[in-house]
C-alpha positions as CSV (number, residue, x, y, z in Angstrom):
1,X,39.2,9.7,5.5
2,X,42.8,11.2,6.0
3,X,45.2,9.7,3.9
4,X,47.8,7.5,5.6
5,X,45.8,8.0,8.7
6,X,44.2,5.6,11.1
7,X,41.0,5.1,9.1
8,X,42.9,4.3,6.0
9,X,45.2,1.6,8.0
10,X,41.9,0.3,9.2
11,X,39.5,0.4,6.2
12,X,41.4,1.0,3.2
13,X,39.9,2.7,-0.3
14,X,37.0,1.6,-2.2
15,X,37.6,-1.8,-3.6
16,X,40.0,-2.5,-0.7
17,X,36.9,-2.5,1.7
18,X,35.7,-5.5,0.0
19,X,39.1,-7.0,-0.2
20,X,39.6,-6.9,3.5
21,X,36.0,-8.0,4.4
22,X,36.8,-11.3,2.4
23,X,39.9,-11.6,4.3
24,X,38.1,-11.1,7.5
25,X,35.5,-13.6,6.3
26,X,37.9,-16.5,5.5
27,X,41.2,-16.0,7.6
28,X,39.9,-13.7,10.5
29,X,42.3,-10.9,10.0
30,X,43.3,-8.0,8.0
31,X,46.8,-7.8,6.2
32,X,48.4,-4.6,6.8
33,X,51.8,-3.0,6.3
34,X,52.2,-2.1,9.8
35,X,51.1,-4.0,12.7
36,X,48.2,-2.7,14.6
37,X,47.7,-3.9,18.3
38,X,43.9,-5.3,18.3
39,X,43.8,-5.0,22.2
40,X,44.5,-1.2,21.7
41,X,41.4,-0.9,19.3
42,X,39.2,-3.0,21.8
43,X,40.4,-0.7,24.9
44,X,39.4,2.3,22.7
45,X,35.9,0.7,22.0
46,X,35.5,-0.2,25.7
47,X,36.1,3.5,26.7
48,X,33.3,4.3,24.2
49,X,30.8,1.9,25.6
50,X,30.7,0.2,22.0
51,X,31.5,-3.2,23.7
52,X,29.7,-2.6,27.0
53,X,29.5,-6.2,28.6
54,X,32.1,-7.9,26.6
55,X,35.2,-7.2,28.6
56,X,34.9,-10.6,30.3
57,X,35.0,-12.3,26.8
58,X,37.7,-10.4,25.2
59,X,40.8,-11.6,27.3
60,X,40.0,-15.3,25.6
61,X,39.9,-14.1,22.2
62,X,42.8,-14.3,19.6
63,X,43.9,-11.0,17.7
64,X,42.1,-12.6,14.6
65,X,39.0,-13.1,16.6
66,X,39.0,-9.5,18.1
67,X,39.4,-8.0,14.6
68,X,36.3,-9.7,13.6
69,X,34.4,-8.6,16.9
70,X,35.2,-5.0,16.1
71,X,34.4,-4.7,12.6
72,X,31.9,-7.6,11.7
73,X,28.7,-8.6,12.3
74,X,28.9,-12.2,14.3
75,X,25.9,-13.8,12.2
76,X,26.3,-12.4,8.6
77,X,29.9,-11.6,8.8
78,X,29.4,-8.1,6.9
79,X,30.4,-5.1,8.4
80,X,28.6,-4.1,11.6
81,X,26.5,-0.9,12.3
82,X,29.4,0.9,13.9
83,X,31.8,0.1,10.9
84,X,29.4,1.0,8.3
85,X,28.5,4.3,10.0
86,X,32.1,5.4,10.0
87,X,32.6,4.1,6.4
88,X,29.9,6.0,5.0
89,X,30.3,9.2,6.6
90,X,34.1,9.2,5.5
91,X,33.1,8.2,2.0
92,X,30.4,11.0,1.9
93,X,32.9,13.3,2.9
94,X,35.3,12.3,0.3
95,X,32.5,12.4,-2.3
96,X,31.6,16.3,-1.2
97,X,35.5,17.2,-1.3
98,X,35.9,15.6,-4.9
99,X,32.4,16.4,-6.3
100,X,31.5,12.8,-6.8
101,X,28.2,10.7,-6.5
102,X,27.4,8.2,-3.6
103,X,24.6,6.5,-3.2
104,X,22.9,4.0,-0.5
105,X,20.9,1.0,-0.8
106,X,18.8,-0.3,2.2
107,X,16.7,-3.6,2.2
108,X,15.0,-5.9,4.3
109,X,13.5,-9.3,3.6
110,X,9.7,-9.0,3.3
111,X,9.0,-12.4,5.0
112,X,11.5,-12.0,8.0
113,X,9.0,-11.4,11.0
114,X,6.5,-14.2,9.5
115,X,9.3,-16.6,9.3
116,X,10.5,-16.0,12.8
117,X,7.1,-16.3,14.3
118,X,6.1,-19.2,12.5
119,X,9.6,-21.3,12.7
120,X,11.8,-19.6,15.1
121,X,14.7,-17.4,15.4
122,X,17.1,-20.2,14.0
123,X,15.3,-20.1,10.6
124,X,15.2,-16.4,10.4
125,X,18.9,-16.2,11.2
126,X,19.6,-18.5,8.6
127,X,17.7,-16.2,6.1
128,X,19.9,-13.4,7.0
129,X,23.1,-15.0,6.6
130,X,21.8,-16.6,3.3
131,X,21.0,-12.9,2.0
132,X,24.3,-11.9,3.3
133,X,26.1,-14.5,1.0
134,X,23.7,-13.6,-1.9
135,X,24.5,-9.8,-1.6
136,X,28.1,-10.7,-1.8
137,X,27.8,-12.6,-5.1
138,X,25.3,-9.5,-6.5
139,X,27.3,-6.3,-5.7
140,X,30.5,-5.0,-7.2
141,X,33.8,-5.2,-5.5
142,X,33.6,-1.5,-5.0
143,X,30.4,-1.7,-3.0
144,X,30.5,-2.0,0.6
145,X,27.9,-4.4,2.3
146,X,26.8,-4.3,5.9
147,X,24.2,-5.4,8.7
148,X,22.7,-2.1,9.2
149,X,20.4,-3.4,12.3
150,X,18.7,-6.5,13.1
151,X,16.5,-6.6,10.0
152,X,18.1,-4.3,7.6
153,X,21.0,-4.4,5.3
154,X,22.9,-1.5,3.8
155,X,25.1,-1.4,0.7
156,X,27.2,1.7,0.2
157,X,28.0,2.6,-3.5
158,X,30.9,4.9,-3.8
159,X,31.1,7.2,-6.8
160,X,27.7,5.8,-8.2
161,X,24.9,8.1,-9.3
162,X,21.2,7.2,-8.8
163,X,20.6,5.5,-12.4
164,X,23.4,3.1,-11.6
165,X,22.3,2.3,-8.2
166,X,18.6,1.7,-9.4
167,X,20.3,-1.0,-11.9
168,X,21.9,-2.6,-9.0
169,X,18.9,-2.4,-6.6
170,X,16.3,-3.8,-9.4
171,X,19.0,-6.6,-10.2
172,X,18.7,-7.6,-6.5
173,X,15.2,-7.5,-6.4
174,X,14.4,-9.5,-9.5
175,X,17.0,-12.3,-8.8
176,X,16.6,-13.0,-5.2
177,X,13.0,-14.3,-5.7
178,X,14.7,-17.1,-7.8
179,X,17.5,-17.9,-5.2
180,X,17.0,-20.4,-2.4
181,X,18.7,-18.8,0.7
182,X,18.9,-20.9,4.0
183,X,22.0,-22.2,6.0
184,X,19.3,-25.1,7.4
185,X,18.0,-28.2,5.6
186,X,14.9,-26.4,4.2
187,X,15.5,-23.7,1.4
188,X,13.3,-20.6,1.5
189,X,12.4,-18.3,-1.2
190,X,12.1,-14.7,-0.1
191,X,11.5,-11.2,-1.6
192,X,13.0,-8.0,-0.6
193,X,12.2,-4.5,-0.2
194,X,14.6,-1.8,-1.2
195,X,15.0,1.9,-0.5
196,X,17.4,4.1,-2.1
197,X,19.0,7.6,-1.5
198,X,21.7,9.5,-3.3
199,X,24.0,12.3,-2.7
200,X,23.8,14.9,-4.1
201,X,20.2,14.1,-5.1
202,X,18.5,13.9,-2.0
203,X,20.8,15.2,0.7
204,X,24.4,16.1,1.8
205,X,24.1,14.7,5.3
206,X,24.9,11.1,5.9
207,X,22.6,10.8,8.8
208,X,19.5,12.1,6.6
209,X,20.5,9.9,3.5
210,X,20.4,6.9,6.0
211,X,16.9,8.1,7.2
212,X,15.8,8.5,3.6
213,X,16.9,5.2,2.7
214,X,15.2,3.3,5.6
215,X,12.1,5.3,5.1
216,X,12.1,4.5,1.4
217,X,12.4,0.7,2.4
218,X,9.6,1.1,4.7
219,X,7.3,2.4,1.8
220,X,8.4,-0.4,-0.4
221,X,7.2,-2.8,2.2
222,X,4.1,-0.9,2.7
223,X,3.0,-1.0,-1.0
224,X,3.5,-5.0,-0.8
225,X,7.1,-5.4,-0.9
226,X,9.0,-6.8,-3.5
227,X,9.8,-3.6,-4.8
228,X,12.4,-0.8,-5.0
229,X,11.4,2.6,-3.9
230,X,13.6,5.7,-4.5
231,X,13.7,8.6,-1.8
232,X,11.7,11.6,-2.4
């Protein structure tokens, strides 16, 4: 990230990621020193096909809605895939430059597919929303949570070594089994599989670190779930 550049204005630094995420979730807007035209951001995303098919909806949205649309996942209200990819790549670039550690957690609800097959998508969506709220309570202010894809959540841990990351991952795994997460009438108890990768331990490449964390998460699931697995 370039100091004072557009990315800094959009995302901020370290704990500011969480401050801005909290602002988006509660008020729907990011407070900035300088006003940024949200329509300009939407046009930019439309041109790069990141918002393909949404043009008809954009004109009816408020500036606050547009900020949430471009940055957050609509269900969990965590950073979406595009946001976390940009954040992670920029944070890793900074970590390489200043010789700092950087870690990534990838996690998935073990029972998600079975719940959706048995009880429907509304229930599985409620579990995803419940997990997002749980993560917001568990992680530190400097950690950056996101919905990576339909079933995986990601947490970027700036300036955190592998040992510290494993402490947080194990705390998430051990405590979620006692948490009743749901946005609907019935409370569900679930377990999670967690994969961990870290810089510089496993790779200097953001794409490879993500791939390794996803693979580690898959291995944790294949070994029975409710586990933390470190990339090899």
